[in-house]
C-alpha positions in Angstrom: -13.7 1.5 31.7 -12.7 -2.1 32.6 -9.4 -2.7 34.4 -7.0 -4.8 32.4 -4.5 -7.1 34.1 -1.2 -7.1 32.2 0.9 -10.2 32.4 4.5 -10.9 31.6 3.6 -11.8 28.0 2.0 -8.3 27.6 5.2 -6.6 28.7 7.3 -8.8 26.4 4.9 -7.9 23.5 5.5 -4.2 24.3 9.2 -4.7 24.5 9.3 -6.4 21.1 7.4 -3.5 19.6 10.0 -1.1 21.0 12.7 -3.3 19.6 11.0 -3.3 16.2 10.9 0.5 16.3 14.6 0.6 17.1 15.3 -1.5 14.0 13.1 0.9 12.0 15.0 4.0 13.3 18.3 2.4 12.3 16.9 1.4 8.9 17.2 -2.3 9.5 14.8 -5.0 8.4 12.2 -5.8 11.0 11.3 -9.4 9.9 13.8 -11.1 12.2 12.7 -9.3 15.4 9.1 -10.0 14.5 9.8 -13.7 14.1 11.8 -13.9 17.3 9.0 -12.0 19.1 6.5 -14.6 18.0 8.8 -17.4 19.2 9.3 -15.7 22.6 5.6 -15.1 23.1 4.9 -18.7 22.2 7.4 -19.9 24.7 6.1 -17.7 27.5 2.5 -18.6 26.8 3.4 -22.3 26.9 5.9 -22.2 29.7 3.7 -24.2 32.0 4.1 -27.2 29.8 7.8 -27.4 30.6 11.0 -26.3 28.8 11.0 -29.0 26.2 7.3 -28.9 25.4 7.3 -25.1 25.6 10.1 -24.9 23.0 8.2 -27.4 20.7 5.1 -25.3 21.1 7.1 -22.1 20.3 8.2 -23.6 16.9 4.6 -24.5 16.2 3.4 -21.0 17.2 5.8 -19.4 14.7 4.4 -21.5 11.9 0.8 -20.9 13.0 1.4 -17.2 13.1 2.8 -17.2 9.6 -0.2 -19.4 8.5 -2.7 -17.1 10.2 -1.2 -14.0 8.5 -1.0 -15.9 5.2 -4.7 -16.9 5.4 -5.7 -13.4 6.3 -3.7 -11.9 3.4 -4.0 -14.5 0.7 -7.0 -13.0 -1.1 -5.1 -9.8 -1.5 -2.0 -11.5 -2.7 -4.2 -13.4 -5.1 -5.9 -10.4 -6.6 -2.6 -8.6 -7.0 -1.1 -11.6 -8.7 -4.0 -11.9 -11.1 -4.0 -8.1 -11.9 -0.3 -8.2 -12.7 -0.7 -11.4 -14.7 -3.4 -9.6 -16.8 -1.1 -6.6 -17.2 1.7 -8.8 -18.4 -0.5 -10.3 -21.0 -1.3 -6.8 -22.3 2.4 -5.9 -22.3 3.2 -8.9 -24.4 1.3 -7.4 -27.3 1.9 -3.7 -26.7 -1.7 -3.0 -25.6 -0.4 -1.4 -22.4 1.3 1.4 -24.4 -1.8 2.0 -26.5 -3.9 2.4 -23.3 -2.1 5.5 -22.2 -0.7 6.9 -25.4 -3.7 9.2 -26.0 -2.6 11.2 -22.9 0.5 12.4 -24.9 -1.5 15.0 -26.8 -2.5 16.8 -23.6 1.1 17.3 -22.5 1.8 20.6 -24.2 3.6 22.6 -21.4 5.1 21.9 -18.0 1.9 22.4 -16.1 -0.2 20.0 -18.3 2.7 17.6 -18.4 2.9 17.5 -14.6 -0.8 16.8 -14.0 -1.5 14.6 -17.0 1.6 12.5 -16.1 0.5 12.3 -12.4 -3.2 11.6 -13.2 -2.3 8.8 -15.6 -0.1 7.4 -12.9 -2.9 7.6 -10.4 -5.3 5.7 -12.6 -2.8 3.1 -13.6 -1.6 2.6 -10.0 -5.1 2.3 -8.8 -5.9 -0.6 -11.1 -2.5 -2.2 -11.7 -0.5 -1.4 -8.5 2.1 1.4 -8.5 5.2 -0.7 -9.2 4.0 -2.1 -12.5 2.3 1.2 -13.3 5.5 3.2 -13.0 7.3 1.1 -15.5 4.3 1.5 -17.9 3.6 5.2 -17.4 7.2 6.3 -16.9 8.7 4.7 -20.1 5.9 6.0 -22.3 5.0 9.5 -20.9 8.1 10.8 -19.1 10.1 11.5 -22.3 7.0 13.4 -23.6 6.8 15.4 -20.4 10.4 16.3 -20.6 10.0 17.5 -24.1 7.1 19.6 -23.0 9.4 21.4 -20.6 8.8 19.6 -17.3 12.1 19.0 -15.5 13.0 15.5 -14.5 12.4 16.3 -10.8 8.9 17.5 -11.7 8.2 14.2 -13.5 9.6 12.2 -10.5 7.5 14.1 -8.0 4.3 13.7 -10.1 4.5 9.9 -10.5 5.7 9.5 -6.9 3.0 11.5 -5.1 0.2 10.5 -7.4 1.2 6.8 -7.5 3.1 5.6 -4.5 1.5 8.3 -2.4 -2.1 9.0 -3.1 -3.1 5.9 -5.1 -1.3 3.4 -2.9 -2.4 4.9 0.4 -6.1 5.0 -0.7 -5.9 1.7 -2.5 -9.5 2.1 -3.6 -9.8 -0.8 -6.1 -7.4 -3.6 -5.1 -7.8 -2.8 -1.4 -4.7 -4.7 -0.3 -3.6 -2.1 2.2 -7.1 -1.7 3.4 -7.7 -5.3 4.1 -4.3 -5.6 6.0 -5.2 -2.6 8.2 -8.8 -3.6 8.8 -7.8 -7.1 9.7 -5.4 -5.9 12.4 -8.0 -3.5 13.7 -10.7 -6.1 13.8 -12.9 -4.2 11.3 -14.4 -5.0 7.9 -12.5 -3.3 5.1 -15.7 -1.5 4.0 -15.7 0.4 7.4 -12.4 2.1 6.8 -12.4 2.4 3.0 -14.4 5.7 2.9 -11.9 7.2 5.4 -8.8 6.0 3.5 -10.3 7.5 0.4 -10.9 10.8 2.2 -7.5 11.0 3.9 -5.5 9.9 0.9 -7.2 12.6 -1.2 -6.6 15.2 1.5 -2.9 14.4 1.9 -2.5 13.8 -1.8 -4.2 17.0 -3.1 -2.4 19.2 -0.6 1.0 17.6 -1.1 0.7 17.6 -4.9 -0.5 21.2 -5.0 2.4 22.5 -2.8 4.9 20.3 -4.6 3.8 21.7 -8.0 4.3 25.2 -6.7 7.8 24.3 -5.5 8.6 22.8 -8.9 7.5 26.0 -10.6 9.6 28.0 -8.2 12.6 25.8 -8.9 12.1 26.2 -12.6 11.9 30.0 -12.3 15.2 30.3 -10.4 16.9 27.7 -12.7 17.2 25.0 -10.1 16.5 22.3 -12.7 17.0 22.1 -16.4 14.2 20.8 -18.5 16.5 18.6 -20.5 17.5 16.6 -17.4 16.6 12.9 -17.5 16.2 12.3 -21.2 14.7 9.4 -23.1 15.2 5.7 -22.7 14.3 5.6 -19.1 14.0 2.3 -17.3 13.2 0.8 -14.0 15.5 -2.0 -12.9 15.4 -4.7 -15.6 12.1 -3.6 -17.1 12.0 -4.3 -20.8 11.4 -1.6 -23.4 7.7 -1.3 -24.5 6.7 -3.9 -27.1 5.6 -2.6 -30.5 1.8 -3.0 -30.6 0.4 -5.9 -32.6 -2.8 -6.0 -34.6 -4.8 -7.1 -31.6 -3.3 -4.5 -29.2 -5.9 -1.8 -30.1 -8.8 -4.1 -29.4 -7.4 -5.0 -26.0 -6.5 -1.4 -25.2 -10.2 -0.6 -25.6 -11.8 -3.7 -24.0 -9.7 -4.0 -20.9 -10.0 -0.4 -19.6 -13.7 -0.4 -20.5 -14.4 -3.5 -18.5 -12.4 -2.4 -15.5 -14.0 1.1 -15.5 -17.4 -0.6 -15.8 -16.7 -2.8 -12.8 -15.6 0.2 -10.7 -18.5 2.2 -11.8 -20.9 -0.6 -10.8 -19.2 -0.7 -7.4 -19.6 3.1 -6.9 -23.1 3.2 -8.2 -24.3 0.5 -5.8 -22.4 1.9 -2.9 -24.2 5.3 -3.3 -27.5 4.4 -4.8 -28.2 0.8 -3.9 -26.4 0.1 -0.6 -28.2 -3.2 0.0 -26.6 -4.6 -3.1 -23.3 -2.9 -2.6 -20.1 -4.8 -3.5 -17.6 -4.3 -0.7 -14.6 -6.0 0.9 -14.1 -9.6 0.0 -16.9 -9.5 -2.6 -15.2 -6.6 -4.3 -11.9 -8.4 -4.2 -13.4 -11.5 -5.7 -15.1 -9.6 -8.5 -11.9 -7.8 -9.4 -9.9 -11.0 -9.3 -12.4 -12.9 -11.4 -12.5 -10.1 -13.9 -8.7 -10.1 -14.1 -8.6 -13.8 -14.9 -11.3 -13.5 -17.5 -9.4 -10.6 -19.2 -6.1 -12.6 -19.0 -7.7 -15.6 -20.7 -9.4 -13.3 -23.3 -6.1 -11.5 -24.0 -4.1 -14.7 -24.3 -6.6 -16.4 -26.6 -7.0 -13.4 -28.9 -3.3 -12.9 -29.3 -1.9 -16.4 -29.1 -4.6 -18.7 -30.3 -3.8 -22.3 -29.5 -0.6 -21.3 -27.7 -2.8 -19.5 -25.1 -2.6 -22.4 -22.7 1.1 -22.0 -22.1 0.9 -18.2 -22.3 -1.6 -18.0 -19.5 0.6 -20.2 -17.2 3.6 -18.0 -18.0 1.7 -14.8 -17.1 0.3 -16.3 -13.9 3.8 -17.3 -12.8 4.9 -13.7 -13.3 1.9 -12.4 -11.4 2.4 -14.7 -8.4 6.1 -14.1 -8.3 5.4 -10.3 -8.1 2.8 -10.8 -5.3 5.0 -13.1 -3.3 7.9 -10.7 -3.6 5.8 -8.0 -2.1 4.2 -10.0 0.7 7.1 -12.3 1.7 8.4 -9.8 4.2 5.0 -8.6 5.2 3.6 -12.0 6.4 6.1 -12.5 9.3 5.6 -8.9 10.5 1.8 -9.3 10.2 2.1 -12.6 12.0 3.5 -10.8 15.1 1.2 -7.8 15.1 -1.9 -9.8 14.5 -1.3 -11.3 17.9 -2.4 -8.0 19.2 -6.0 -8.8 18.2 -7.9 -11.4 20.4 -9.3 -13.3 17.5 -5.9 -13.8 15.9 -4.2 -14.5 19.2 -6.6 -17.3 19.9 -6.0 -18.7 16.3 -2.3 -18.9 17.0 -1.8 -19.4 20.7 -5.1 -21.2 21.6 -8.4 -20.5 23.2 -8.3 -17.9 25.9 -5.2 -16.1 24.6 -5.3 -12.3 25.2 -5.2 -9.7 22.5 -1.9 -8.3 23.7 -2.1 -4.9 21.9 -5.8 -4.5 22.7 -5.1 -5.0 26.3 -2.1 -2.7 26.3 -4.2 -0.1 24.6 -6.9 -0.4 27.1 -4.5 0.0 30.0 -2.9 3.0 28.2 -6.3 4.6 27.6 -6.9 4.6 31.4 -3.9 7.0 31.6 -4.3 9.1 28.5 -8.0 9.4 28.8 -9.9 10.4 25.6 -7.6 13.2 24.3 -8.4 13.1 20.6 -5.5 15.4 19.7 -2.9 13.2 21.5 -4.2 10.0 20.1 -4.6 11.2 16.5 -1.1 12.8 16.3 0.3 9.8 18.2 -1.0 7.3 15.7 0.1 9.4 12.8 3.7 9.7 14.2 3.8 6.0 14.9 2.5 5.3 11.4 5.2 7.5 9.8 7.9 5.8 11.9 6.6 2.4 10.9 7.0 3.3 7.3 10.6 4.3 7.7 11.7 0.7 7.1 11.0 1.4 3.4 7.8 -0.8 3.2 4.5 1.0 3.5 2.8 -2.3 4.2 4.9 -3.6 7.0 3.6 -1.0 9.5 0.0 -1.5 8.7 -0.6 -4.4 11.2 0.9 -2.2 13.9 -1.2 0.8 12.9 -4.4 -1.2 12.8 -3.8 -3.0 16.1 -2.8 0.2 17.9 -5.8 2.1 16.5 -8.1 -0.6 17.8 -6.3 -1.0 21.1 -6.0 2.7 22.0 -8.8 4.2 20.1 -11.3 1.5 20.9 -10.5 1.6 24.6 -10.8 5.4 24.6 -14.2 5.3 22.9 -13.0 6.8 19.6 -13.9 5.8 16.0 -11.3 3.1 15.3 -12.0 3.2 11.5 -10.9 6.9 11.4 -7.7 6.2 13.3 -6.8 3.1 11.3 -7.5 4.9 8.0 -5.4 7.9 9.0 -2.6 5.6 10.1 -2.7 3.6 6.9 -2.4 6.8 4.8 0.5 8.1 6.9 2.3 4.8 6.9 2.1 4.4 3.1 2.9 8.0 2.2 6.0 7.5 4.3 7.0 4.0 3.6 5.4 3.6 0.1 8.2 5.8 -1.2 7.5 9.5 -0.8 9.5 10.1 2.4 11.9 7.1 2.6 14.7 7.4 0.1 15.5 3.7 0.5 12.0 2.6 -0.2 11.5 0.8 -3.6 8.8 3.3 -4.6 11.2 6.3 -4.3 14.0 4.3 -5.9 11.8 3.2 -8.8 10.2 6.6 -9.4 13.5 8.5 -9.1 15.3 6.0 -11.3 12.8 6.1 -14.1 12.9 9.9 -14.1 16.7 10.1 -13.9 17.0 11.8 -10.5 18.4 10.8 -7.1 16.0 9.2 -4.6 17.3 11.4 -1.8 16.6 14.5 -3.8 13.1 13.3 -4.5 12.2 12.7 -0.9 13.7 16.0 0.1 11.4 17.7 -2.5 8.4 15.8 -1.1 9.1 16.3 2.6 7.4 19.7 3.3 4.4 19.0 1.0 3.6 15.6 2.4 4.1 16.7 6.0 1.7 19.6 5.5 -0.8 17.3 3.9 -0.6 14.8 6.8 -1.0 17.7 9.3 -4.2 18.8 7.7 -5.4 15.2 7.6 -4.8 15.0 11.3 -6.9 18.1 11.9 -9.7 16.7 9.8 -9.5 13.4 11.7 -9.8 15.2 15.0 -12.9 17.0 13.8 -14.7 13.9 12.7 -13.5 11.3 15.2 
């Protein structure tokens, strides 16, 4: 293994990472230390130009780091914005309610209510992102689940583990998390997608199964009352569902049919015609273009000649949502992407080292190729990175560390990065962090406390992550 020479900037990079971890432990936002870290690295890297020119270059490096992260993430921001804009157009005519209302008839007892509610949340979150999906699924189906005898805590656990846990960590359709992790790891998103699917299902199925048994046990001992929660549930300032219009039924059929058709085509080609497979950026482009087409179709059908203004309105809502999600992620990604040589050169200039890659290589010389240590180490770091309440903010760190340590140790970086992504999002997406928006939203819409929700999730999720680690060790 090649010997890596660590410079002052490498140690500063490592010190900043520890500082960010400290902020995470104390539940403080990590955007500021990330920005300061970029500035300091820029100054050190350009110190030979003199204090004044080095300071000027540092300001430029901060901007360039933001720009580099923004360019890397913009396609994902765009597809999320377009998907949400399309969903808003459906909500405007009540088609969103009709799309999931057929699931009501299957919710006849607590067991069916738990799994139908969760499965519907999983499907909606996979296509529309968990945050918009929880408002849609929660307001329509949770009152039905409560009437079927499922306690409010059971409803909260179902939508939380299926949506902000399994669906968001796998991110099989929109692939926002996948692209963020793969970019930091220096991989194509198609390389890690099969593993994120595998690990998200392993953790999700195990956690959901154990959580369901715990809910049943709680119901038997009278821990929760089935009348807890009630109707009229809302998330934040979400509006009540719109009464469906005459065009709502058409859209409720056409939109799911088209989206399922697109996903089916992707899956078919991936398995049966790999040469023509639609992956990564091509899959993102197809999904985004489809969302725009459905947005235009929905607006024209329902608004006629007023569709021009309606489309703009929905696009604004979609972009506002996407920017709100990624605004804190871009500065964090700007710092951690410097760990990769390609991104470091984009920001700092030709010949800049990949700080985290070099640190990982140096560390690998000491820890060797111990699969168990590396796998559990990456998982623990991923969980800690999610404790800031944002499942996405830790992904650049997870991806970079996986490439730096795993790559230097000769391990499969895709496996490590995928496991880290799933662990980070299960933790920070809202199943283990009570202050995360996912936990707050899911608990709020079910009428329970976020802290009680994450306590209920803790043992099931940790067991699921442990099993996923064992599987990763076996296949790495």
